C-alpha positions as CSV (number, residue, x, y, z in Angstrom):
1,M,16.9,-6.5,-11.8
2,K,15.5,-4.0,-9.2
3,I,11.9,-3.1,-8.8
4,M,10.2,-0.4,-6.7
5,H,6.8,-1.5,-5.2
6,I,4.9,1.5,-4.0
7,A,1.2,2.3,-3.3
8,D,-1.2,4.8,-1.9
9,I,0.7,7.9,-3.0
10,H,-2.6,9.9,-3.1
11,V,-1.4,12.8,-5.3
12,E,-3.5,15.9,-4.6
13,S,-4.1,14.8,-1.1
14,V,-5.2,17.6,1.3
15,Y,-5.8,17.9,5.0
16,L,-8.7,20.2,5.5
17,K,-8.3,20.6,9.2
18,A,-5.2,22.6,8.5
19,G,-7.2,25.4,6.9
20,K,-7.8,26.5,3.3
21,E,-4.4,28.0,2.5
22,K,-2.4,25.3,4.2
23,S,-4.5,22.6,2.5
24,K,-3.7,24.1,-0.9
25,L,0.0,24.1,-0.1
26,L,-0.2,20.5,1.0
27,R,-2.0,19.6,-2.2
28,D,0.7,21.2,-4.3
29,E,3.4,19.5,-2.2
30,S,1.7,16.1,-2.8
31,V,2.0,16.6,-6.5
32,Q,5.7,17.5,-6.2
33,H,6.1,14.4,-4.0
34,F,5.5,12.2,-7.1
35,A,8.6,13.7,-8.7
36,E,10.6,12.9,-5.5
37,I,9.4,9.3,-5.7
38,V,10.6,9.1,-9.3
39,G,13.9,10.6,-8.1
40,E,14.2,7.8,-5.5
41,A,13.5,5.2,-8.2
42,N,16.5,6.7,-10.2
43,K,18.6,6.8,-7.1
44,Q,18.0,3.1,-6.5
45,K,18.6,2.4,-10.2
46,V,15.4,0.4,-10.5
47,D,14.2,-1.1,-13.8
48,A,10.5,-0.9,-13.0
49,V,8.1,0.8,-10.6
50,L,4.9,-0.9,-9.5
51,L,2.2,1.7,-8.8
52,C,-0.3,-0.5,-6.8
53,G,-3.3,1.8,-6.8
54,D,-4.5,5.1,-5.3
55,L,-1.9,7.0,-7.2
56,F,-4.4,9.9,-7.0
57,D,-6.4,11.0,-4.0
58,K,-9.7,11.6,-5.8
59,T,-11.3,10.5,-9.1
60,I,-11.4,14.2,-10.2
61,V,-7.9,15.6,-10.6
62,R,-6.6,18.8,-12.2
63,K,-5.4,18.4,-15.8
64,S,-2.1,20.1,-14.9
65,T,-1.5,17.4,-12.2
66,V,-2.2,14.5,-14.6
67,K,0.2,16.1,-17.1
68,F,2.8,16.6,-14.4
69,V,2.6,12.9,-13.5
70,L,2.8,11.7,-17.1
71,D,5.7,14.0,-17.8
72,Q,7.7,12.6,-14.9
73,I,7.1,9.1,-16.2
74,A,8.0,10.1,-19.8
75,K,11.2,11.8,-18.7
76,N,12.5,8.4,-17.4
77,P,12.2,6.1,-20.4
78,G,14.7,3.7,-18.8
79,I,12.1,2.8,-16.1
80,K,9.0,0.8,-16.8
81,F,6.0,2.0,-14.8
82,F,3.2,-0.5,-14.2
83,Y,-0.1,0.9,-12.7
84,C,-3.1,-0.9,-11.4
85,L,-6.0,1.4,-10.4
86,G,-7.2,1.8,-6.8
87,N,-10.5,2.7,-5.3
88,H,-9.5,6.4,-5.3
89,D,-8.4,6.4,-9.0
90,H,-10.5,6.8,-12.1
91,K,-9.9,4.8,-15.3
92,L,-10.4,7.9,-17.5
93,L,-7.7,10.0,-16.0
94,F,-5.1,8.6,-18.3
95,E,-6.9,8.9,-21.6
96,G,-5.2,9.5,-25.0
97,D,-1.5,9.0,-25.8
98,L,0.5,7.6,-22.9
99,P,4.2,7.4,-22.4
100,Q,5.6,4.3,-23.9
101,N,7.1,3.2,-20.6
102,L,3.7,3.4,-18.8
103,I,1.4,0.3,-18.7
104,V,-2.0,0.7,-17.1
105,F,-3.6,-2.6,-16.3
106,P,-7.2,-3.2,-17.4
107,T,-9.8,-5.0,-15.3
108,N,-8.8,-8.3,-16.9
109,F,-5.6,-10.1,-15.9
110,E,-2.5,-9.2,-18.1
111,K,1.1,-10.0,-17.7
112,Y,4.4,-8.7,-19.2
113,D,7.7,-10.5,-19.6
114,L,10.7,-8.4,-18.5
115,G,13.2,-11.3,-18.9
116,E,14.2,-12.0,-15.3
117,V,10.7,-11.5,-14.0
118,V,7.1,-11.6,-15.2
119,I,4.8,-8.7,-14.0
120,G,1.1,-9.4,-13.9
121,G,-1.8,-7.2,-12.7
122,S,-5.4,-6.3,-12.7
123,S,-7.2,-3.0,-12.1
124,V,-10.0,-4.8,-10.3
125,Q,-12.3,-2.9,-8.0
126,K,-15.4,-5.1,-7.8
127,Y,-15.3,-8.6,-9.1
128,S,-16.7,-12.1,-8.8
129,Q,-14.1,-13.8,-6.7
130,A,-14.3,-17.0,-8.8
131,A,-13.8,-15.2,-12.1
132,F,-11.0,-13.0,-10.7
133,T,-8.9,-15.9,-9.5
134,Q,-9.5,-18.1,-12.5
135,Q,-7.9,-15.4,-14.7
136,V,-4.5,-15.5,-12.9
137,D,-2.1,-17.4,-15.1
138,F,1.6,-17.6,-14.3
139,D,4.3,-20.1,-15.5
140,E,5.6,-22.1,-12.6
141,N,9.1,-21.9,-14.1
142,R,9.3,-18.1,-14.0
143,V,9.7,-15.5,-11.2
144,N,6.2,-14.0,-11.0
145,I,5.0,-10.7,-9.4
146,F,1.3,-10.0,-9.3
147,M,0.0,-6.4,-8.7
148,L,-3.4,-5.6,-7.0
149,H,-5.1,-2.9,-5.1
150,A,-7.1,-5.0,-2.6
151,Y,-8.2,-5.8,0.9
152,L,-7.4,-9.3,2.1
153,T,-10.6,-10.1,3.9
154,S,-13.7,-12.2,3.5
155,A,-15.8,-9.1,4.1
156,N,-17.4,-7.0,1.4
157,V,-16.0,-3.5,1.4
158,E,-17.6,-0.9,-0.8
159,G,-15.7,-0.1,-4.0
160,C,-12.7,-2.3,-3.3
161,L,-11.6,-5.8,-4.4
162,C,-11.9,-8.1,-1.4
163,F,-10.7,-11.7,-1.2
164,E,-8.9,-14.1,1.1
165,V,-5.3,-14.7,0.2
166,K,-5.9,-18.5,0.2
167,Q,-7.8,-18.0,-3.1
168,L,-4.4,-17.3,-4.8
169,K,-2.7,-20.4,-3.5
170,H,-0.9,-22.5,-6.1
171,K,-1.1,-19.7,-8.8
172,N,2.7,-19.6,-9.1
173,I,3.0,-16.2,-7.5
174,D,6.3,-15.4,-5.9
175,Y,5.4,-11.9,-4.7
176,L,1.9,-10.3,-4.5
177,A,2.4,-6.5,-4.5
178,L,-0.5,-4.9,-2.8
179,G,-1.9,-1.5,-2.2
180,H,-4.9,-0.2,-0.2
181,I,-3.9,-1.0,3.4
182,H,-1.5,1.7,4.5
183,D,0.3,-0.4,7.1
184,R,3.5,-2.3,6.5
185,L,2.1,-5.8,6.4
186,N,3.2,-9.1,4.8
187,G,2.5,-12.8,5.0
188,E,2.5,-16.1,3.2
189,I,0.4,-17.0,0.2
190,D,1.6,-20.6,0.1
191,E,4.9,-22.5,0.3
192,R,6.2,-20.5,-2.7
193,G,5.1,-16.9,-2.5
194,E,4.2,-14.1,-0.1
195,W,2.0,-11.0,-0.1
196,V,3.3,-7.6,0.8
197,Y,1.6,-4.2,1.5
198,S,4.2,-1.5,0.8
199,G,2.7,0.9,3.3
200,N,1.7,4.6,3.1
201,A,3.5,6.5,0.4
202,G,1.7,9.9,0.7
203,A,-1.8,9.9,2.1
204,Y,-2.3,12.7,4.6
205,G,-3.7,12.0,8.1
206,F,-2.6,11.1,11.6
207,E,-4.1,7.6,11.2
208,W,-2.0,6.8,8.2
209,W,1.5,8.0,9.2
210,H,4.0,5.9,11.1
211,S,7.6,7.0,11.6
212,S,7.9,7.7,7.8
213,L,6.4,7.1,4.4
214,S,7.6,3.8,2.7
215,Y,8.0,1.6,-0.3
216,V,9.5,-1.8,-1.0
217,L,12.7,-2.5,-3.0
218,I,12.6,-5.8,-4.8
219,E,15.6,-7.5,-6.3
220,V,15.5,-10.5,-8.7
221,K,18.8,-12.2,-9.3
222,D,19.7,-15.6,-10.5
223,G,16.1,-16.7,-10.4
224,K,15.6,-15.6,-6.7
225,L,13.5,-12.8,-5.4
226,T,14.3,-10.8,-2.3
227,W,12.9,-7.6,-0.9
228,Q,13.3,-5.0,1.8
229,R,11.3,-2.0,3.1
230,K,12.7,1.5,2.5
231,D,11.7,4.9,4.0
232,L,10.7,7.8,1.8
233,N,11.8,11.3,2.7
234,S,9.1,13.9,3.2
235,A,9.2,17.6,3.9
236,R,6.4,17.2,6.4
237,R,5.3,14.5,8.8
238,F,2.1,13.7,10.7
239,L,3.1,13.0,14.3
240,S,0.5,11.7,16.7
241,L,2.0,11.6,20.2
242,E,0.4,10.2,23.4
243,V,1.1,12.1,26.6
244,D,0.2,10.3,29.8
245,I,-0.7,13.0,32.4
246,S,-1.7,10.7,35.2
247,S,1.1,12.2,37.4
248,C,0.3,15.8,36.7
249,A,-0.9,18.1,39.4
250,S,-1.0,21.3,37.4
251,F,-1.1,22.8,33.9
252,I,2.6,23.5,34.2
253,D,3.2,19.8,34.7
254,I,1.2,19.0,31.5
255,E,3.0,21.7,29.5
256,N,6.4,20.3,30.5
257,L,5.4,16.7,29.6
258,I,4.2,17.9,26.2
259,K,7.4,19.8,25.6
260,Q,9.4,16.7,26.4
261,K,7.4,14.6,23.9
262,L,7.8,17.2,21.2
263,K,11.5,17.6,21.5
264,N,12.1,15.8,18.1
265,A,9.2,17.4,16.3
266,K,10.0,19.9,13.5
267,S,8.4,23.2,12.7
268,T,7.3,21.7,9.3
269,D,5.4,18.9,11.0
270,L,1.7,18.5,11.6
271,V,1.3,17.4,15.2
272,Q,-1.4,15.8,17.2
273,V,-1.0,15.5,21.0
274,V,-3.3,13.0,22.7
275,L,-3.7,13.4,26.4
276,T,-4.1,10.1,28.2
277,G,-4.2,8.7,31.8
278,A,-6.5,9.0,34.8
279,V,-6.5,12.5,36.3
280,D,-8.0,14.1,39.4
281,E,-11.4,15.7,38.7
282,E,-10.1,19.1,39.9
283,L,-7.2,19.2,37.5
284,D,-7.6,22.1,35.1
285,K,-5.9,21.0,31.9
286,K,-6.4,24.4,30.2
287,P,-6.7,23.0,26.6
288,E,-7.0,26.5,25.1
289,M,-3.8,27.6,26.6
290,I,-2.0,24.4,25.3
291,L,-3.3,25.1,21.8
292,Q,-2.1,28.8,22.1
293,K,1.2,27.7,23.5
294,F,2.2,25.2,20.8
295,S,0.2,26.0,17.6
296,S,2.7,28.6,16.5
297,D,5.6,26.1,16.7
298,F,4.3,23.8,14.0
299,F,2.7,23.8,10.6
300,Y,-0.4,22.5,12.3
301,F,-1.2,21.5,15.9
302,E,-4.2,19.8,17.5
303,L,-5.0,18.5,20.9
304,K,-7.2,15.5,21.8
305,D,-8.2,14.7,25.4
306,R,-8.7,11.0,26.0
307,T,-8.1,11.1,29.8
308,S,-10.3,9.5,32.3
309,I,-11.3,11.0,35.7
310,K,-10.2,9.6,39.0
311,L,-13.6,9.5,40.7
312,D,-14.8,8.1,43.9
313,I,-18.3,7.4,42.6
314,Q,-19.6,6.0,45.8
315,K,-18.4,9.0,47.8
316,I,-19.9,11.4,45.3
317,K,-23.2,9.6,45.3
318,K,-23.5,10.1,49.1
319,E,-23.1,13.9,48.8
320,T,-26.2,15.8,49.8
321,L,-27.6,18.9,48.0
322,S,-25.0,18.3,45.3
323,L,-25.7,18.8,41.6
324,K,-22.6,16.8,40.8
325,A,-23.9,13.9,42.8
326,E,-27.3,14.0,41.1
327,F,-25.6,14.1,37.7
328,V,-23.2,11.2,38.5
329,N,-26.1,9.1,39.9
330,L,-28.1,9.7,36.7
331,V,-25.3,8.7,34.4
332,S,-24.3,5.7,36.6
333,D,-27.8,4.3,36.5
334,S,-28.2,4.8,32.7
335,S,-27.9,2.1,30.1
336,L,-24.6,3.6,28.7
337,T,-21.5,1.4,28.4
338,D,-18.8,2.0,31.0
339,P,-16.6,3.9,28.6
340,Q,-19.6,6.1,27.6
341,K,-20.4,6.7,31.2
342,Q,-16.8,7.8,31.9
343,E,-16.8,10.2,29.0
344,C,-20.2,11.6,29.9
345,I,-19.1,12.1,33.5
346,K,-15.8,13.8,32.4
347,V,-17.6,16.2,30.1
348,G,-20.4,16.9,32.6
349,I,-18.1,17.7,35.5
350,A,-16.1,20.0,33.2
351,A,-19.3,21.8,32.3
352,L,-20.3,22.1,35.9
353,R,-17.0,23.7,36.7
354,G,-17.6,26.2,33.9
355,E,-15.0,24.9,31.5
356,E,-15.5,25.0,27.8
357,V,-16.3,21.6,26.5
358,S,-16.4,20.1,22.9
359,L,-18.6,17.2,21.9
């Protein structure tokens, strides 16, 4: 038996920084992306798909989108779809008649016997930890998978189920299929089972994307469960690339370094270039020219400046009749943290030189 574990698809996700028209296009592409995921499930010949929360990006979704998702599920009756709600989902989105091959978990624990494996799940968003763990009930003689959208932490995060994984010890869980954290993480529950976050499957943003979108392919054979991570194809990528310009003496040097970093980027990508390193205070980075130079090459392009300035603070402080020295002295003697002082000095010196600054 093969099973796809996937989470955080975020259908109807948008990226507002890209602008109104491009955001609409991204939203529509995210809807179509669900069909591509179902296509991947067919390609892998899976028997079940575990949708571990945040199937949608918002609790309010266009009716046409909900219908599209349900139609994709109904068109594949040979695959069982199990769905536990995430903090972005709304329990009323799937009202009325549902496809026979779609199971939406309630807030209470339920489980389904598929022969080779038992699938259990809960659509829990906020819950008493004691009551939540007491409901989990698996037979020790079966292969058991438990689905949740949750944050494995002792903290209390608004709107999301939070608990420590040790609370599920000795519950006969072989595989805890998780959503919510978009990273590819996994670890042990106890000597029997392990927990796995499948990774980001569709959420837009530079903070979410790694090299690609992902899911987990589970196989249960002869009473044993194995799994492996798989990449999902996507028409667009969010690429965040750091460019260390410490060695640069001119704008041309910076431009060439950026070109080198972007050699594998595609015109369909959304690109974020982050300038890093310690640079001379006289270096004019010409951010507006960088934006003008590269913006037309990609679907979306943005630039972030996280450089620090090579400053001889003591030398500047000794300067006489110097506005820069007065400013540096003022910041140096303030109660700001060292990183705050560095950022303040960087912005202030840029302003004194007549450069356009953004705060």
